ROGU-917846 format. One record per atom (N, C-alpha, C, O): x negated, y, z negated; residue in three letters. Coordinates in steps of 0.02 Angstrom, whole numbers, plus 32768, in hexadecimal, padded with zeros to 4 digits. Each point is the difference from the previous one (the first is absolute). Example, Ala and Ser with C-alpha at 12.3 -4.5 7.8 and 13.67 -1.06 7.14 Angstrom:
// residues 2
7D6C7EE47E7Aala 802D803B8000ala 7FD3803C8000ala 7FCC7FFF7FDFala 804680368045ser 7FD6803B7FFDser 802780377FDBser 7FE780377FF8ser 
***
This chain:
// residues 103
E5BD6C8C080Emet 7FBA7FED7FF2met 7FD1803A8012met 800A80238031met 7FC57FE67FA5asp 7FCE8035800Aasp 7FCD7FEA8035asp 7FDA7FD17FF3asp 8026804E8046asn 7FD37FEE8036asn 7FBA801C7FF6asn 7FD47FF38029asn 802080347FA2thr 7FBE801C7FF3thr 7FD47FD17FD6thr 7FC5800D7FF8thr 80597FBD7FEEphe 7FD97FD17FD7phe 7FCC7FDD802Aphe 800F7FE48035phe 7FB3801D7FB4lys 7FC97FDE8022lys 7FE97FC77FD3lys 7FED800C7FC6lys 80137FB68053pro 7FE87FC87FD6pro 7FB9800C7FE8pro 7FD880228020pro 80197FC27FA6tyr 7FBD80067FE2tyr 7FF27FBF7FDCtyr 80287FD18004tyr 7FA0802B7FD9tyr 7FEB7FC27FE0tyr 7FF880087FB5tyr 7FED80357FE7tyr 80227F957FF5ala 7FF87FFF7FB8ala 7FCE7FC87FEEala 80067FC88018ala 7FC980497FBFval 7FD27FCF7FE4val 80157FF57FB8val 7FFD802D7FD7val 801A7F96801Bile 80187FEF7FBDile 7FCA7FD87FDCile 7FF07FC88014ile 7FF380567FB9phe 7FCA7FE17FD9phe 801D7FED7FBCphe 8011802B7FD8phe 7FF47F94801Bthr 801A7FE57FC2thr 7FC77FDE7FDAthr 7FDA7FDB801Fthr 802080317FA0ser 7FC67FE67FDCser 800E7FF37FB7ser 802F801B7FE3ser 7FA67FBB8000thr 7FFC7FF97FB7thr 7FB8800D7FECthr 7FD17FF28025thr 8027802A7FA0his 7FBE80137FE7his 7FE07FC87FD7his 80217FD47FE6his 7F9D80318015thr 7FDA7FD97FD0thr 800480267FBEthr 802280337FFBthr 7FBD7FB57FD2leu 7FFE80237FC1leu 7FD1803D8002leu 8008802E7FD8leu 7FC87FD28057asn 7FD080368006asn 801880328035asn 7FF87FF4803Casn 802580437FAEile 801680348030ile 7FDB80427FF4ile 801880358013ile 7FAD7FC77FCFasp 7FD7803C7FF5asp 7FF280228043asp 7FE67FE1802Easp 802B805E7FD6gly 7FF48027803Dgly 80357FFA8035gly 7FFD80228033gly 80347FB27FC3tyr 80337FF48033tyr 802A803E800Etyr 800A8012803Atyr 800F800E7F93ser 802C803A800Aser 7FDD80388026ser 801D801F802Cser 7FA47FEC7FC3glu 7FD980348022glu 7FF77FEF804Aglu 8008802B802Cglu 7FE87F957FE2met 7FF67FEB8045met 804280038027met 80008014803Amet 80377FD97FA7ala 804180038021ala 801080488013ala 8019800D8037ala 7FDA80217F9Ctrp 800B8047800Etrp 7FD48018803Atrp 80178023802Dtrp 7FA97FC97FD2gln 7FD280138035gln 80167FE58044gln 7FFD80228032gln 801A7F9F7FCFmet 80167FE1803Emet 803F8021801Bmet 8007800A803Cmet 802780087F98glu 803C80238016glu 7FEE8045801Dglu 801B80138034glu 7FB980107FAAthr 7FEA80428019thr 7FDE7FF98044thr 800C8029802Dthr 7FCA7FA57FDBleu 7FDE7FF4803Fleu 80307FEB8037leu 7FFB80178039leu 80347FBD7FB6ala 80307FE88032ala 8029803A801Cala 800E8002803Cala 8003802E7F9Alys 8028803A8016lys 7FDC80298034lys 802080268024lys 7F9D7FD37FE1lys 7FD980268030lys 7FF67FDB8042lys 7FE5801B8030lys 80317FA67FD3gln 7FF47FD7803Bgln 8033800E8037gln 803A80107FF2gln 7FAF7FE9804Blys 802C8008803Alys 80397FCD7FFClys 7FF57FC57FF2lys 804880528019gly 80397FD48002gly 80217FF17FBDgly 80347FDF7FFEgly 7FAF803A7FCBphe 801E7FF47FBEphe 804180287FFBphe 8003803B8011phe 80327FA37FD6ile 804180207FF8ile 8012800B7FB7ile 801880357FEDile 7FDB7F987FE9gly 801280067FB9gly 7FF07FC17FDAgly 7FE57FD0801Cgly 802C80317FA3ile 7FF17FC67FD5ile 80337FFE7FC7ile 801580337FE6ile 7FFD7F908006asp 80297FF37FC5asp 7FDD7FC97FD9asp 7FE37FD2801Casp 801F80347FA1ser 7FDD7FCF7FD7ser 80247FF67FBDser 801C802F7FE4ser 7FE27F938003ala 801C7FF07FBEala 7FD67FC77FE3ala 7FEA7FD48025ala 800D802C7F9Aarg 7FDB7FCA7FE0arg 801B7FF17FBBarg 8008802C7FD6arg 80077F958020asn 800D7FE37FBEasn 7FD57FC17FFDasn 7FC380058003asn 805B7FC17FF8asp 7FDA7FC28003asp 7FE47FF48046asp 7FC87FE68009asp 805F802E8029val 7FEC7FFC8046val 7FFF8046801Cval 802E80277FF3val 7F9F7FE98033gly 7FFC80428020gly 80157FFC8048gly 7FF07FCF8023gly 803380647FF4ile 801480048046ile 7FF080478018ile 801980317FE4ile 7FBE7FD2804Fthr 7FF280408021thr 80117FF98049thr 7FEA7FD18021thr 803D805E7FF8val 801380008046val 7FE58040801Fval 801380377FEAval 7FC27FC28047ser 7FE9803B8024ser 801E7FFE8046ser 800D7FCB801Cser 7FFF80717FFFtyr 802480078040tyr 7FD280208033tyr 7FDE80327FF1tyr 80227FB2804Ctrp 7FD180158034trp 802380068043trp 80327FDD800Dtrp 7FB5804E801Dglu 801D800A8042glu 7FF67FC5802Eglu 802D7FEE8025glu 7F967FF47FDBthr 7FF07FCA802Fthr 7FDA7FC87FDEthr 7FE380097FCAthr 801C7FBE8056ile 7FD77FC77FE9ile 7FB680148003ile 7FD97FED7FD4ile 80148037805Eglu 7FBA80168007glu 7FEB802B7FC4glu 7FC87FFA7FE7glu 806580328002asp 7FF180297FC4asp 7FF47FD37FC4asp 7FD4800E7FD7asp 80537FBD8022ile 7FF87FD07FC8ile 7FBD7FDD8006ile 7FDC7FFA7FCEile 80127FF0806Dlys 7FBF7FDF800Blys 7FC6802E7FEElys 7FD07FEB7FE0lys 803580548034asn 7FCC80317FF0asn 7FFA800B7FB5asn 7FC980057FE6asn 806F7FFF7FF8trp 800080097FB7trp 7FDF7FC47FDEtrp 7FD880087FD2trp 803A7FBC8044lys 7FE37FC37FE2lys 7FB47FFF8007lys 7FDE7FE57FD5lys 800780388060gln 7FB88000800Dgln 7FDC803E7FE7gln 7FC380068008gln 806180297FD9gln 7FE1803D7FE7gln 7FCD7FED7FCAgln 80107FD77FD5gln 7FB58046802Cthr 7FC87FEB7FD6thr 801080007FB5thr 7FF37FCE7FDFthr 802980678006asp 801080037FB9asp 80377FCE7FEFasp 7FFF7FE27FCAasp 803080158063his 80367FD07FF5his 7FE47FB98000his 80177FD67FD9his 7FB8801B8051leu 7FE07FBE8000leu 7FDF7FF27FBDleu 80057FC87FE6leu 7FDA806A7FFDmet 7FE07FF77FBEmet 80357FF47FCAmet 7FF67FD67FD4met 8042804E802Fala 80367FF77FD0ala 801F7FBA8007ala 80117FE07FCEala 7FF680088070gln 801B7FBD800Bgln 7FD37FCB7FE0gln 80187FD27FE0gln 7FA680368029lys 7FD17FD17FE3lys 800480007FB4lys 80017FCB7FE0lys 800180718003lys 800680067FB6lys 80417FE07FE8lys 80027FE07FCClys 80348029805Agly 80407FE27FEEgly 7FFB7FB47FFEgly 801A7FE17FD1gly 7FC680028061arg 7FFA7FB68002arg 7FD37FE67FC9arg 800D7FCA7FE4arg 7FBD805A800Cthr 7FD17FE77FCEthr 8016800E7FB9thr 7FF07FD97FD3thr 8035805E8021asp 800D80157FBBasp 804B80067FEEasp 80147FE57FCDasp 8014803D805Ctrp 804180167FE9trp 803B7FD38010trp 803180007FDAtrp 7FCC7FDB805Ctyr 803A7FD88014tyr 7FF77FB67FF4tyr 7FCC7FE48011tyr 80677FFD7FD1ser 80017FB77FFBser 80247FE4803Dser 7FF87FC58011ser 803080648010trp 80257FEC803Ctrp 8018803E8024trp 801180327FE0trp 7FF17FCB8062tyr 802380348026tyr 80187FE48042tyr 7FE97FCD8019tyr 804780568004asn 801E7FEE8040asn 800B80418026asn 801680327FE4asn 7FDC7FCC805Dval 800A803A802Bval 80307FED8038val 7FF77FCE8022val 803C805A7FE6arg 80307FF78037arg 800380408028arg 800180377FE4arg 7FFF7FC3805Dile 8006803A802Cile 80407FF88028ile 800A7FCE8023ile 802180647FD8cys 80437FFC801Ecys 800D803E802Acys 7FE880367FF2cys 803E7FC08043lys 801780388028lys 804380187FE5lys 802F7FD87FF9lys 7FD680687FF8val 803E801D7FE7val 8026801C803Dval 7FE9802F8020val 80507FB47FEEglu 80278015803Aglu 803C802A7FEEglu 8020801F802Bglu 7FF07FE17F95arg 803A80267FE8arg 7FF6800F7FB7arg 7FE17FD97FDBarg 803A805F800Eglu 7FFE80107FB9glu 803C802C7FEEglu 801C8023802Bglu 7FF77FDA7F96tyr 8032802D7FE5tyr 7FF580057FB6tyr 7FDF7FD67FE2tyr 803E805D7FFFglu 7FF880097FB8glu 803E801E7FE1glu 802B801B8023glu 7FD97FDF7F9Cphe 8034801F7FD8phe 7FDD802E7FD0phe 7FCB7FEF7FE5phe 8052804C800Flys 7FE1802F7FD2lys 8038802B7FE2lys 8029801B8025lys 7FD87FEB7F99lys 8030802D7FDElys 7FE080437FF6lys 801F802D7FE5lys 
***
């Protein structure tokens, strides 16, 4: 076992869109760019078809709380609720182990 692994946190954002997604792609890009500048940000994975899933990775719960309250992110959240999302769910998980396969 690798003793250098340090647990971290994953925020799993799952969503479905409304029919009006004008400006959504631009805002998503802006939020990803901004998140990368935040303290404790580790990385992000995202996929979208009928359902979108974005997972962002953070060093601490406090870093996640700070990101949620970031001013531009708050405006994007409001726009998401009023215009872009018909449904979403947020899960915050502690990652205690990971492994991968790569060719």
